[in-house]
C-alpha positions as CSV (number, residue, x, y, z in Angstrom):
1,M,101.4,91.3,123.6
2,S,104.6,93.4,123.2
3,T,102.6,96.1,121.4
4,L,100.1,96.2,124.3
5,V,102.9,96.5,126.8
6,A,104.5,99.3,124.8
7,V,101.2,101.2,124.7
8,L,100.7,100.8,128.4
9,F,104.3,101.9,129.0
10,L,103.7,105.1,127.0
11,I,100.4,105.8,128.7
12,G,102.0,105.3,132.1
13,F,104.9,107.6,131.2
14,F,102.6,110.4,130.1
15,A,100.0,109.9,132.9
16,V,102.4,109.1,135.8
17,G,106.0,109.7,134.6
18,L,105.6,113.2,133.4
19,P,103.8,114.4,136.5
20,L,106.5,112.9,138.7
21,I,109.2,114.6,136.6
22,T,107.3,117.9,136.8
23,W,107.0,117.5,140.6
24,L,110.7,116.9,140.9
25,M,112.1,119.4,138.4
26,L,109.7,122.3,138.0
27,G,110.2,125.4,140.1
28,D,110.2,129.2,139.9
29,D,112.2,131.8,141.8
30,A,110.5,133.8,144.5
31,M,110.2,137.5,143.6
32,P,111.6,137.0,140.0
33,R,113.9,139.6,138.6
34,F,113.0,141.9,135.7
35,E,115.2,144.4,134.0
36,P,114.8,146.9,131.1
37,F,114.9,145.1,127.8
38,D,118.2,145.6,125.9
39,P,118.2,144.4,122.3
40,T,122.0,144.2,122.4
41,K,121.9,141.8,125.3
42,Y,118.9,139.7,124.6
43,P,117.7,138.2,121.3
44,N,115.3,140.5,119.5
45,P,113.6,138.7,116.5
46,P,111.9,141.0,114.0
47,E,108.6,139.3,114.6
48,V,108.7,140.1,118.3
49,A,109.7,143.7,117.8
50,Q,106.9,144.2,115.2
51,F,104.4,142.5,117.6
52,F,105.3,145.0,120.4
53,R,105.3,148.0,118.1
54,D,101.9,147.3,116.6
55,N,100.2,146.5,119.9
56,I,101.8,149.5,121.7
57,A,100.8,151.9,118.9
58,G,97.2,150.6,119.0
59,L,96.9,151.0,122.8
60,E,98.5,154.5,122.8
61,S,95.7,155.6,120.5
62,A,93.3,154.4,123.3
63,Q,95.1,156.8,125.9
64,F,97.4,154.1,127.3
65,R,101.0,155.2,128.2
66,Q,103.9,152.8,128.2
67,V,105.7,152.7,131.5
68,G,108.0,149.7,131.0
69,D,109.6,147.3,128.5
70,L,111.1,144.6,130.6
71,V,112.7,141.2,130.3
72,R,112.9,138.5,132.9
73,V,116.4,137.6,134.1
74,R,116.8,133.8,134.1
75,P,120.4,132.8,133.7
76,G,121.0,129.6,131.8
77,L,117.6,129.4,130.1
78,T,117.1,129.8,126.4
79,M,113.5,131.0,126.8
80,V,113.1,134.8,126.8
81,T,110.1,136.4,128.6
82,R,109.6,140.0,127.4
83,V,106.8,142.2,128.9
84,A,105.6,145.7,128.0
85,V,103.5,147.4,130.7
86,L,101.1,150.3,129.9
87,E,98.9,152.4,132.1
88,H,95.5,154.1,131.5
89,P,94.4,157.3,133.3
90,D,91.4,155.4,134.7
91,G,93.7,152.9,136.5
92,E,93.6,150.1,134.0
93,T,96.8,148.2,133.2
94,A,97.7,146.7,129.9
95,T,100.4,144.0,129.6
96,I,101.9,142.8,126.3
97,A,103.9,139.7,126.9
98,I,105.6,137.1,124.7
99,V,107.7,134.1,125.6
100,Y,110.0,133.0,122.8
101,A,112.9,130.6,122.3
102,A,115.7,132.3,120.4
103,K,117.2,129.1,119.2
104,T,114.1,127.0,118.2
105,G,111.9,129.9,117.1
106,T,108.8,129.0,119.1
107,A,106.8,131.8,120.7
108,L,103.7,132.3,122.8
109,P,102.2,135.8,122.8
110,M,99.5,137.5,124.9
111,V,97.8,140.8,125.5
112,E,96.1,141.4,128.8
113,F,94.0,144.1,130.5
114,T,93.8,144.2,134.3
115,A,91.9,146.3,136.8
116,E,92.0,146.2,140.6
117,L,89.1,147.4,142.7
118,P,89.6,149.2,146.0
119,D,88.5,146.0,147.9
120,G,91.3,143.9,146.3
121,R,89.2,142.1,143.7
122,I,90.9,141.8,140.2
123,F,89.3,141.8,136.8
124,D,91.2,140.4,133.9
125,V,90.6,140.0,130.1
126,N,93.3,138.5,127.9
127,S,93.9,136.9,124.5
128,S,96.0,134.0,125.7
129,V,95.8,130.8,123.6
130,A,97.4,128.7,126.3
131,V,95.4,126.3,128.4
132,P,95.1,127.5,132.0
133,V,96.7,125.0,134.3
134,F,96.6,126.9,137.6
135,A,93.7,126.7,140.0
136,P,91.1,129.5,139.8
137,R,91.8,132.3,142.3
138,P,89.0,133.6,144.6
139,G,88.3,137.3,143.8
140,H,90.1,137.1,140.5
141,T,87.7,137.1,137.5
142,V,89.3,136.1,134.2
143,Y,87.9,136.2,130.6
144,R,89.8,134.7,127.7
145,F,89.3,135.7,124.1
146,P,91.9,133.7,122.1
147,E,90.4,134.7,118.7
148,V,90.6,138.5,119.3
149,R,93.8,139.9,117.8
150,D,92.9,143.6,117.8
151,P,94.2,145.2,121.1
152,V,91.8,148.2,120.8
153,R,88.8,145.9,120.4
154,L,90.0,143.7,123.2
155,H,90.2,146.8,125.4
156,K,86.6,147.8,124.5
157,I,85.5,144.2,125.4
158,F,87.3,144.6,128.7
159,Q,85.5,147.9,129.5
160,V,82.1,146.6,128.6
161,L,82.5,143.5,130.8
162,L,84.0,145.5,133.6
163,R,81.0,147.8,133.7
164,R,78.6,144.9,133.3
165,Q,80.1,143.2,136.3
166,F,81.1,146.0,138.6
167,G,79.1,149.0,137.3
168,S,80.9,152.4,137.5
169,S,83.2,151.5,140.4
170,R,86.3,153.4,140.7
171,L,89.6,151.5,140.1
172,R,92.6,151.5,142.3
173,Q,95.6,153.4,141.0
174,R,98.4,150.9,141.1
175,G,101.4,153.2,140.7
176,I,103.2,151.0,138.2
177,A,105.3,153.7,136.6
178,A,107.5,154.1,139.8
179,D,108.9,150.6,139.6
180,P,107.3,148.3,136.9
181,A,109.9,145.5,137.5
182,R,108.8,145.3,141.2
183,F,105.1,145.4,140.1
184,L,105.6,142.3,137.8
185,A,107.5,140.4,140.4
186,E,104.8,141.0,143.0
187,V,102.1,140.0,140.6
188,M,103.9,136.7,139.9
189,D,104.6,136.1,143.5
190,G,101.0,136.7,144.4
191,E,99.9,134.2,141.8
192,Y,102.1,131.6,143.3
193,R,100.9,132.4,146.8
194,S,97.3,131.8,145.7
195,Q,98.4,128.5,144.1
196,M,99.9,127.5,147.4
197,E,96.6,128.2,149.1
198,A,94.9,126.0,146.5
199,G,97.3,123.2,147.1
200,Y,99.1,123.3,143.7
201,Y,102.4,124.8,145.0
202,R,104.6,124.9,148.1
203,F,107.4,127.2,149.0
204,D,111.0,125.8,149.3
205,E,112.5,128.0,152.0
206,Q,116.1,126.8,151.5
207,A,116.2,127.4,147.7
208,R,113.7,130.3,147.8
209,R,111.7,128.7,145.1
210,W,108.1,127.9,144.4
211,R,107.7,124.2,143.7
212,P,104.6,122.2,142.7
213,T,103.1,119.7,145.2
214,L,102.6,116.2,144.0
215,W,98.9,116.7,143.6
216,G,99.4,120.0,141.8
217,A,101.9,118.4,139.4
218,F,99.5,115.7,138.4
219,L,96.6,118.1,137.9
220,M,98.7,120.6,135.9
221,V,100.2,117.9,133.6
222,W,96.9,116.1,133.1
223,K,95.3,119.4,132.0
224,M,97.9,119.6,129.2
225,L,97.3,116.0,128.0
226,P,94.7,114.8,125.5
227,P,91.7,114.8,125.6
228,F,91.6,117.3,128.6
229,K,93.6,120.0,126.7
230,Q,91.3,119.9,123.6
231,I,88.2,119.9,125.8
232,A,89.5,123.0,127.8
233,K,90.4,124.8,124.6
234,A,87.0,124.1,123.1
235,R,85.2,125.4,126.2
236,I,87.3,128.6,126.3
237,R,86.5,129.4,122.7
238,S,82.8,128.5,123.1
239,R,82.5,130.7,126.2
240,A,84.3,133.6,124.4
241,R,81.9,133.5,121.4
242,R,78.9,133.3,123.7
243,I,80.0,136.3,125.7
244,L,80.7,138.3,122.6
245,R,77.2,137.6,121.4
246,E,75.7,138.7,124.7
247,I,77.5,142.1,124.6
248,A,76.9,142.5,120.9
249,M,80.6,142.6,120.0
250,E,80.9,139.5,117.8
251,G,82.4,139.8,114.4
252,R,85.8,140.4,112.9
253,D,88.7,142.5,114.3
254,A,89.0,145.9,112.7
255,R,92.8,146.0,112.9
256,P,94.0,142.5,113.8
257,I,97.6,141.9,114.7
258,A,98.9,138.5,113.7
259,A,99.7,136.2,116.6
260,V,103.4,135.4,116.7
261,T,103.8,131.6,117.1
262,M,107.2,131.4,115.4
263,V,110.1,133.8,115.3
264,T,113.4,133.9,113.4
265,P,116.0,131.9,115.3
266,Q,118.8,134.0,116.6
267,S,122.5,133.4,117.1
268,D,123.9,132.9,120.6
269,Q,125.9,136.2,120.6
270,A,129.0,134.0,121.2
271,G,131.4,136.9,121.5
272,R,129.6,138.4,124.6
273,D,127.6,135.7,126.3
274,A,129.6,132.5,125.5
275,S,129.5,130.1,128.3
276,P,132.8,129.2,130.0
277,R,134.6,126.3,128.6
278,D,134.6,123.0,130.6
279,N,137.5,122.5,132.9
280,P,139.9,119.8,131.5
281,L,139.4,117.8,134.8
282,E,135.7,117.7,134.1
283,V,136.2,116.4,130.6
284,V,138.6,113.7,132.0
285,L,136.1,112.7,134.7
286,V,133.2,112.5,132.2
287,V,135.1,110.4,129.7
288,G,136.6,108.2,132.4
289,G,133.1,107.7,134.0
290,I,131.6,106.7,130.7
291,L,134.3,104.2,130.0
292,L,134.0,102.7,133.5
293,L,130.2,102.4,133.0
294,F,130.5,100.5,129.7
295,A,133.3,98.3,131.1
296,G,131.1,97.5,134.1
297,M,128.2,96.7,131.7
298,F,130.3,94.2,129.8
299,F,131.8,92.7,133.0
300,V,128.4,92.2,134.7
301,G,126.9,90.8,131.5
302,R,129.7,88.2,131.2
303,W,129.7,87.4,134.9
304,T,125.9,86.8,135.0
305,H,125.7,85.3,131.5
306,S,122.9,87.9,130.9
307,P,123.3,90.8,128.5
308,T,120.1,92.3,130.0
309,V,121.6,92.5,133.5
310,G,124.6,94.3,132.0
311,I,122.4,96.8,130.3
312,A,120.4,97.2,133.5
313,F,123.7,98.0,135.3
314,L,124.3,100.8,132.7
315,L,120.7,102.1,132.9
316,L,120.6,102.2,136.7
317,L,124.1,103.3,137.7
318,G,124.6,105.6,134.7
319,P,122.0,108.1,136.1
320,V,123.6,107.9,139.5
321,G,127.0,108.7,138.1
322,L,125.5,111.5,136.0
323,W,123.9,112.9,139.2
324,F,127.3,113.0,141.0
325,W,128.9,114.8,138.1
326,V,126.0,117.3,137.6
327,R,125.9,118.1,141.4
328,W,129.6,118.6,141.6
329,S,129.8,120.6,138.4
330,A,126.8,122.8,139.3
331,V,128.1,123.6,142.8
332,A,131.6,124.3,141.4
333,R,130.3,126.7,138.8
334,A,128.1,128.5,141.3
335,R,131.1,129.0,143.6
336,K,133.3,130.1,140.7
337,A,130.6,132.7,139.8
338,G,130.7,134.0,143.4
339,G,127.2,132.5,144.2
340,D,125.6,133.2,147.5
341,P,124.3,130.4,149.8
342,V,120.9,130.6,148.0
343,A,122.5,130.0,144.6
344,L,124.5,127.1,146.0
345,A,121.4,125.6,147.5
346,R,119.6,125.9,144.2
347,A,122.4,124.2,142.4
348,R,122.4,121.3,144.8
349,S,118.6,121.1,144.8
350,G,118.4,121.0,141.0
351,A,120.9,118.1,140.9
352,N,119.2,116.2,143.7
353,R,115.7,116.5,142.1
354,G,117.0,115.3,138.7
355,I,118.2,111.9,139.8
356,L,114.9,110.2,140.6
357,P,113.2,110.5,137.2
358,L,116.4,109.3,135.5
359,V,116.5,106.2,137.8
360,V,112.8,105.6,137.2
361,M,113.3,105.7,133.5
362,G,116.2,103.3,133.8
363,V,114.1,100.9,135.7
364,L,111.2,101.1,133.3
365,S,113.5,100.7,130.3
366,T,115.2,97.7,131.9
367,G,111.8,96.1,132.6
368,L,110.6,96.7,129.1
369,L,113.9,95.3,127.7
370,G,113.7,92.2,129.8
371,F,110.1,91.6,128.7
372,R,111.0,92.0,125.0
373,E,114.0,89.7,125.3
374,Y,111.8,86.7,125.9
375,P,109.4,87.1,123.0
376,A,112.3,87.7,120.7
377,H,113.5,84.1,121.4
378,L,110.1,82.6,120.8
379,P,108.6,83.3,117.4
380,A,105.7,81.3,116.0
381,L,107.4,77.9,116.7
382,I,106.8,75.0,114.3
383,V,108.3,71.7,115.3
384,P,109.3,69.4,112.4
385,A,108.1,65.8,112.4
386,D,111.6,64.4,111.9
387,F,113.5,64.1,115.2
388,Q,116.8,65.3,113.8
389,D,115.2,68.4,112.4
390,A,113.5,68.9,115.7
391,V,116.9,68.9,117.4
392,V,118.0,71.7,115.0
393,T,114.8,73.6,115.8
394,L,115.6,73.4,119.5
395,G,119.0,74.9,118.9
396,Q,117.5,77.7,116.9
397,L,114.9,78.3,119.6
398,T,117.4,78.6,122.5
399,G,120.3,80.1,120.5
400,H,122.7,77.5,122.0
401,D,124.4,74.4,120.8
402,V,122.5,71.1,121.2
403,S,124.6,68.0,121.9
404,K,124.1,64.3,122.5
405,L,124.0,63.2,126.1
406,E,127.1,61.2,126.7
407,G,126.6,57.5,126.3
408,H,123.3,57.9,124.5
409,E,122.5,57.8,120.8
410,D,119.2,59.6,120.6
411,V,119.0,61.8,123.7
412,Y,120.1,65.4,123.3
413,V,120.7,68.2,125.9
414,V,121.1,72.0,125.5
415,R,122.3,74.4,128.2
416,V,120.2,77.6,128.7
417,P,120.1,80.4,131.2
418,V,118.2,79.4,134.3
419,R,115.8,82.4,134.0
420,W,114.6,81.2,130.6
421,A,114.3,77.4,131.3
422,N,110.7,77.3,132.5
423,R,109.7,79.8,129.8
424,Y,111.1,77.7,127.1
425,L,109.4,74.6,128.5
426,S,106.0,76.3,128.9
427,A,106.1,77.7,125.4
428,A,107.6,74.8,123.5
429,S,107.2,71.5,125.4
430,D,103.6,71.0,124.2
431,K,104.6,71.6,120.6
432,F,107.4,69.1,120.8
433,G,105.0,66.7,122.6
434,A,102.5,67.0,119.8
435,R,105.2,65.5,117.5
436,G,105.9,62.7,119.9
437,F,109.1,64.2,121.5
438,F,109.7,64.7,125.2
439,L,111.2,68.1,126.2
440,S,111.9,68.8,129.8
441,R,114.4,70.1,132.4
442,F,117.3,67.7,132.8
443,D,119.1,69.2,135.8
444,Q,117.2,69.2,139.1
445,N,118.5,72.6,140.3
446,F,115.4,74.7,140.0
447,R,116.6,77.8,141.9
448,R,120.1,77.1,143.2
449,D,121.9,77.2,139.9
450,T,122.9,80.8,139.2
451,S,124.1,80.5,135.7
452,S,122.6,77.8,133.4
453,V,120.6,74.6,133.4
454,R,120.3,71.7,130.8
455,L,117.1,70.8,128.9
456,V,116.7,67.3,127.5
457,L,115.0,66.2,124.3
458,V,114.0,62.5,123.8
459,P,112.4,61.1,120.6
460,V,109.6,59.3,122.6
461,I,106.7,60.7,124.6
462,D,105.7,57.7,126.8
463,A,106.9,58.4,130.4
464,F,108.4,55.0,131.0
465,A,110.1,54.9,127.6
466,V,111.6,58.3,128.4
467,I,113.1,57.1,131.6
468,R,114.5,54.0,129.9
469,R,116.1,56.2,127.2
470,I,117.7,58.5,129.7
471,G,118.7,55.6,131.9
472,T,117.5,57.1,135.2
473,E,119.0,55.1,138.1
474,G,120.3,55.3,141.6
475,P,123.3,53.1,142.0
476,H,124.1,54.2,145.5
477,D,120.6,53.5,146.6
478,G,120.6,50.1,144.9
479,R,118.0,51.2,142.3
480,T,118.4,50.2,138.7
481,T,116.4,51.7,135.8
482,D,114.1,48.7,135.8
483,D,113.5,49.1,139.5
484,I,112.5,52.8,139.1
485,V,110.3,52.1,136.1
486,G,108.6,49.3,138.0
487,G,107.9,51.5,141.0
488,L,106.6,54.3,138.9
489,R,104.3,52.0,137.0
490,A,102.8,50.8,140.3
491,L,102.4,54.4,141.4
492,N,100.8,55.3,138.1
493,S,98.3,52.4,138.2
494,A,97.0,53.6,141.5
495,Y,97.4,57.3,141.1
496,P,97.8,58.4,137.4
497,F,100.4,61.0,136.8
498,E,102.1,62.9,134.0
499,L,105.9,62.9,133.7
500,R,107.1,66.5,133.8
501,N,110.9,66.2,134.2
502,A,113.5,63.4,134.1
503,G,117.2,63.3,134.7
504,V,119.9,60.7,135.3
505,D,118.9,60.3,139.0
506,W,115.6,62.1,139.4
507,V,112.0,62.4,138.1
508,R,109.2,64.8,138.7
509,G,105.5,64.2,138.0
510,A,102.1,65.7,138.4
511,F,99.0,63.8,139.4
512,T,96.3,64.1,136.8
513,D,93.4,63.7,139.3
514,Q,92.5,64.8,142.8
515,I,94.4,62.5,145.3
516,A,91.8,60.5,147.1
517,N,94.2,58.8,149.4
518,P,97.2,61.0,150.2
519,S,98.6,58.6,152.8
520,G,98.7,55.9,150.2
521,V,100.7,58.0,147.9
522,T,103.1,58.9,150.7
523,R,103.6,55.2,151.5
524,Q,104.4,54.3,147.9
525,M,106.8,57.2,147.6
526,R,108.6,56.2,150.9
527,K,109.1,52.8,149.4
528,L,110.1,54.1,145.9
529,C,112.5,57.0,146.9
530,P,113.2,57.0,150.6
531,R,116.1,59.5,150.1
532,V,113.6,62.4,149.5
533,L,111.7,61.7,152.7
534,A,114.9,61.4,154.7
535,E,116.8,64.4,153.3
536,E,114.2,66.9,152.2
537,F,111.6,66.3,154.9
538,G,113.7,65.0,157.8
539,G,111.6,61.8,157.9
540,D,108.4,63.9,158.6
541,T,105.8,61.8,156.7
542,E,102.9,64.1,157.5
543,R,104.7,67.1,156.0
544,L,105.4,65.2,152.8
545,Q,101.8,64.1,152.7
546,R,100.5,67.7,153.1
547,L,102.8,68.9,150.3
548,I,101.7,66.2,147.9
549,E,98.0,66.8,148.7
550,R,98.3,70.6,148.2
551,S,100.5,70.7,145.1
552,R,99.6,67.3,143.5
553,V,103.3,67.2,142.4
554,F,106.0,64.7,143.5
555,I,109.8,64.5,143.1
556,C,111.8,61.3,143.4
557,R,115.5,61.4,143.7
558,W,118.1,58.7,143.9
559,S,121.9,58.8,144.2
């Protein structure tokens, strides 16, 4: 069962949790900034440099002219986006792009050819291996050939498909050379505007950022999860091969350029770009906050007698404390750097959006922890035939000391947390009963006791023998144990019941058959234990009768 819950938890995290985190955390700046690539300022792995040289050399042989080598400016991110832009005299645009992580060495390359018609329609051919997660754009035709690694061959494929679809239409001259950085920013902004029209994104005016809608976040994440990702990749490759056969351009690349999927990790250029050291006050606040959280966890655990509640305190309030610190620290750093109101709004927004997934993860982790705590206490239980060995087994089962009930030789009690009492009984009472031992709740406080409750173990199973062993009586009501046993025998002869619980001054039973005469049961109970009718029901016989008829359970209490 625990394995099934763990599997369902994982499926729920990936199918629901990840989209929610994406919805809360993902975002991109409006009109992103690009600047000329400077190898002394940004990491320049040899694989990336070689990839750009080979592709640019191939395209220059096809009459392309390089007009820009840019990098996206994204402070604080380790991912580098480098883009080379080339123009063709006919109006075609070639883009060589690669996104790589200087520290981990992962990379994602792409070569793309684009043409814009005078009426605004766009034709696009690329070699991207990534699964498209955005919604298709009206008037934007895209062909993907992830297996084509020769830029010259990919350009020829682009020209053939362009003529096949649009004939000899003239292309719009886009004037990229004047300001390639602005051109890339406008292209990305236009893409996000189209996604906003499709319902995938929205625009955050305060932070000046594009953010996914809830619906868009779910769709984009699901497209990246199995089996949808594998299906999409297979469809893209199948379509590419079919189109190549249709235009008679199937076969191998003449001069393939290896796709760069890994690069040599680079150092952080610590001397020039080292991040500022933490303020001593921040360090003190962080350490003090962590100590307070752990102290609170132990205090709550001891106060509630529940380690799980203490851990829940840590998992739920820890993210809240982290949010306060991240928000304060982010805003302070933005102000120290001379940030404008937009930068401050982005700092606050990033901290605010990060709290919910952390709290959700804390709640889910606490729930899973609480579920797993119970099975950990109840392995495959085997009750020995000897009563003294069964007493030892009860102690091992509950993890608490079992002791004799005062004044009794063969009646034992054990104190357990209230939240586990019914679970222990439901899982173990039948197995003890099969050995002829009666295990039940000894204290009547079903819901009012906030800490612990006692269970009782008796070496007999007969209901009336159990009551005699425990010595149930009501001295203030003038009821001896013999009186109670006699009254219960009379009730059992007319309306058979099973004894569920027994204590020093109370019993609880459940009728085994449908009650044919509820009023008769009520009359016998009023005679046997009038205190319950008077104190619990205010003397309302009809209400007691309805409860017994509906639940088929009775409780008698004396004092």
